[in-house]
N, C-alpha and C positions, 0 to 999 in steps of 0.2 A: 583340758586345751579351753572347752566352754568356758567354765569355769572361771578359769587364770584370764580371760578378754571382760569375761562380769566384773570381775575384781580392780583390773584395769582402768575400766571403764570408771567404776566409782573412783577411784584413786586420782582421777584425771578431774572429776565433777568437784570435788568435795574439795581440790588443791586448787581447781581458775577460783571456785568461788570465794578460798580465802584470801587469794590472790586481789580479789575486786573487793574486800572487804578491808585489807589494808591499803587502800588506796584512799590517802586523803578529803575529804567534801574539798567543791572549788567554796574560796570564801566570797559571798555575796555580799559587796563593801554597798550601803544603799546612798542612794543619790542625795547628794544634800543639797537642800533647797534652800536659792539665793533668798535675803532677806526682800524685802517689797517695802519701802517708806513711802507715806501718803499722811499730808497734813499732822509729822511729825514722831506717826506710829509702826510698830513694824506691823504689820499686816497679816505676817505670819503668826501673830501672836493671842490672835483673836477669829470670831466664827464673822464673815462682815457679809453686811446685809445694807444693802444701798435699793433708793427707792426715789423718786420724787414727791413733794408736796403735792395732793391732790385737792378737789371742790370736798370740804368739810373736816378735811386735816386741821389735826390741830396738834403742840406738842403736847397736851395730856392727852392725848386720844393714839396718838403712835406708841407714846412708850406704856400703856394700859395695852396696847395690841401688842405690846411686847414682854408683857406680864412682872411690869414695877409697880407695885402696887401703889392707891393714892395719895398716900399719906406722904413716899416718896416723890410723888410726883410734886406734891405742895412746897415741898424743903427744898427739892431741884430751882422749882420755878421762882421762889423767890429769894435762892441766892445767887440766879443767876444774872435777876432782870434789871440790874446796873452796872450789866455788861450786853447784854442785847434783849433784846423786848421779844418775849418769846409769842408776843401775840403776828407778831409782823414777818408772819410763816406765809411766801409768797409762793401759791399757786404755778408750777411749772420748774422750781426751786430743788436740785437735786440736797438730798442727803443720805448720810453715812452711820449707821449703829456699829458700831465694836463691841461684840459677844464673847462674854469667854468660852474656852474651847473645852471646858467639861461640860457631864449633860444638862443641868442645868441652861446654857447657853442667857446666862445671864447680864444684860447689856451695864455696856461701861463706860465708854461715852457717846455721845449724837454731840455727828459734825451736820452745818447747816452751813449751804453755801449761797449765799446771796447773790454772787456773782463769779465770774471765771476768775476773778483771783484773789478774791477772799474767802477766809473761814470761819466759820464759828465754831467753837470745840468749847461741850459742854458735858463734864468729866463729873462723873458719882462713881471711881471705884474705890478709892480709900473717903474721899474725902470731897466735896462738891464745891466745886470752883469752876467759873468759866470764863473765857478769851477769844481776843480774834486777833490771826496772824494772816498775813500773806504772803500768795506762792510766790518763789522766785522767779522773774524776770527779767530775760534774756532780748537784748539790744542785737539785729544782726544786722552791718549795713550790703544793702545789694545794688546791682546797675543792671538797667535796662536799653535798649536801643533799636532803632529800626526805622524803615524807611516805608513810609507811608503806600498801601496800592490799594486802600480800604479807608474805616473808620480805624481813629486810632486803640478805639476800646477793640475790637478786630482784632489788629495788631498785638495788644498785650495780651488779648486770650491764645494769641496762639506761644506764648510764650509760656502759660502758666500763670500770668500775672495777674492780682485782683481787679475784678471791676473800681473797686472802691480810688486806685490809682488816677483812672481813668476821671471821675467825680473830683478828685482830690487838685487837678490840670484843669480842668475844666470851670469849677463851680468856686474853688478857691482859690487858684493863685492866679489864672489868666484871664478869670471871667472879664476883664474890663480890656485887655489888650488882646487877644486872640477870641476870634468866632470860630470853635472847633468846626460849628458843619459848613465853614470856607477853607479849613486843610485839603490839600492838594493830593494827587495823586503825586508821586517821587518828592513830599517835604518829610524832615527829618526828626527823629529825638531823644533827646539821652536823658536819664533820669540815676539820678542817683536817691535809692530811698532807704528804709530802715523798714525792714520787719520785725513782729515783735512775737517771742512764746514764753508761755507760762508753763513755771515747772522743764523746761527746755527744750519739749517737745511737741507743747499744744501750740499751733498756732491761731494767731490771736487778732491776727490782721496787719494792715500796714499803718504805723505807728505817725510817720511823718516823710514827706518831702524833702530830702536837702538841697539838694541843686538840680535844676533843671535848663536845659538848652534847646526850643522846639525853633525848627528854621523853616520858613513858609515863604516861598516865593523869594526865596535865598537870603530872604532876612532872617538874621538869631534874635529871637526873643530870650533874654537871660530871667534866669527867678533865683533868689539863693534865701534862703530862711538863716533869720539872724534875731538874736534876743535882742530887744530894746528895752526890756525892764525887768530887771533879776529880781528884783520884789513881787512883784505880782509876776512873773515867772511869761511874759507876753513874746511871743513873736509875730513878725513880720517878713515881707516875701520885697526885697528890692531887688533894680538889676542891675546889673555890672558896671552902672556909673552908680550907684547909689540913688536915684530917684525910683519910689513908692511903685506899685502896678498898680496900686487900686487908683482908679477913676470917680466921677462925678455920679456918672450914669456904669451900668452894665450893656455887654455888645448887643445882646437880645434877650426880653422877656420869657424866654421857655431855649430848655438847655437839650443842646441834640438834636435840635428841629431843622427845618429848611426852610427858605426863603421863596413860598411858592407866589410870591407876586410883591413887585419893589411900588415903590412910592414914585409914583409916574403924572403928571400934570397933564401929558401930550398921549394919556392912554385911551385909544379906541378902539372896540370890543364890536368883531363882526355881529352877535348876539340881533344888535340893536343896527345893523345896518353901519357899522363901524364911525357910529357916532362918538363924537367927545365925553369919553365920562372918564375924567378926573380920577386918579385914586390917589388921598393924601394919607395912605399909611402904610407897615410894611405888614406883609400877611407871613406869618411864620407858620407853616403846616408841622402839625404832631398829633400821636391820635391824640382819641377824647380820652380824658382823665388826665391826663398829663398837667402837671402842674404851672402857673403862669406866675413870674415871678415879678416881683413890682423892682422895678432898673433903677431905683434911689431911695435915698428919706425920702418923706414927705407927710400929710395930711390928705386921705381922703375927701374929696369937694362931692363926690358923685359913685351913689354903688346902686341901678336899680336896673329894670329891663326897657326897653324903649324900641318899639318897630324895628330899623333895621337892625339896629347896633344890634338887638337880642338882650340877655343880660352883660352887662359893661359896669369898669369900673374906669372913677378918675381922680388922680393924684395930681396935687400941685406942691411940686418941692421948692421950691421959692415965689420969688417975686418975678424972676424970668420964664421958669419951665414948666410945664406939666404934661402929662401923661396919661392917656386912653387905652385901655383893654378892650376889646368887643367880643361879642359870639361866644359869651363862658358857656358852659355845662351847668356850673355853678358859680355864685360865690361867695365867698368867705370873711370881706370885709364891710364895715360901712361907713356910714357918709362920720366925719368927726376922729375915726381911728390915727390915731400915729400910725406909719410904715415904717421896715427898714429898709435899706439897700437884701434884696434877698428871700424878703418875704415872701409866703404863697398867697395871695389873693382871690385867686378863684381856681377853676380848671377850664380847660382847651375844651370845646362844646360845640355843637352846629344852631346856635341858637340866630333868630332874625337873620337877613339877608344873606347864606352863606351857603355855598353849592361843598364843605367839605368843612372836614374839620380843622380848626384854625385860628389863631387871634390875633386881629388887628390888628398892631401900635401905631399911635398916631402920638405925635410929639408938638407940643408946640413951645413957640419964642419967642417971648413981648407979644401973646394974644394971639399970634399966628400960625398954621400949621406949617413946619419942616420937614424936609430928610435927615433923621439923624445921623443919618453915614454921611451926610455932607457938612455935617455942624462939629467945631471944634473944641468937645467938650475938655474942660482943665481935667487935672490927674490932682493926686492928692498930695499933698506937700513932700519934700527929699528929705529924706533922712537930715535929724538934727548934727550941726557941726561939727557938735561934742561926742557924737558915732562916729559921725563920715570915716576918718583915717582909722580906726578901727575892723570899721566893719570891711573897707577896702584890703586890708591887710587879712581880716578872718577868710576871703574870698579868695583869695589868691592862691591859693593848691587848691580851693573847691572846684577855681574853672579848669586849673589846671589838667586836674583827674579829670572834669568834662569833657575837654578838647580832645583830650588825650582818646579818649574810649573808642574803641573802631564801632564802626556801624554796622550791627544783621540784619542783611542785606534778605532776605527770601527770597527774591526773586534772581538773584545771580547765582544763589546757591541752587535753585530750581535747573537753571540754564548750566550748569556745570554738571549737574545731576543728569539732565540728558545729554549733555555732550558722553560721557563716559557708557551711556545707555547705547547710542546710536557705533562707539567704536568696539561694544563687545559685540 
């Protein structure tokens, strides 16, 4: 009986073992690696080496470090020089080397990126040749709206919109018509703008503002971007009735500052026993080092340090108007220099008689100091009659789109959320 049991046990083990051997092995299908294209190459075909140009790097040094002999480096340099000057590699710029996938890992292509959009390929896989290409660019139209509860930059930041948009609105479009430091709670904005993307995924910033309306004190200020010269590809901003938004003078010599003291001929100061101390300028307070801008085109007639004025600059704009900028930390311009509207002429400081960092902006008309905010300063010429009709037709759909945009109001959304919370 015992022997019979042992025989049956052996038979069972052998039989099960055979059955296991007869089972088909699981077929393992290798995972397909998706093609990855960049610079016109399938990167899966190469060993990819990426780096940036460092101090002391040269084209020859980089290739030599990657085991390319000097005679070949010379040949490559000679044949590539008509396309790209290899001596112009700049520190911090990225480059890529595509090498063979064999054991030698020999360099086949050198790719240099002088900027986000362009790249230079120097190929020496078979024959030596070089060329420059641009990455594909995509433009995406976007909109943003809001109600001001603070600054416009803070509202845009809440919506994840680049601060560049604020600068474009304040410095390029409305610099002559709206003082952004005077925007109030409850003012609204609607903007149609274009974002730029490289290779469909790399965000390259705001390309331009197509149309915008800012309602300040219930008055709407429109601006539309329009091409006035197709040959020079020149664009300007005009309002809804085709008037240029540019004016002879900027509203303020400092961006994103606040008026700490207005022009006031009847000012009395407690420190001096309420004695009459006329203030013939407008003080714009801002952090030390903030750029001070020329408010109009002109010629510098004074640039010096003098007593209570501290470091100051004076500019003659024409036979009627002059401006002066006091208490600078440092001056950037010299006497006789021509400056354009918006040029940086110095930086906010505390030189001379001053209790805090600001620029005292003084304005002369026919040799007499006046309040620039009470002057009726001329605007630029309207659009030419030849283009006016086309412009008004061009902006019709943009104005309809702007006016139809719902205004995003954070405060109302918060009120709704608070009510929902209370109900719970």
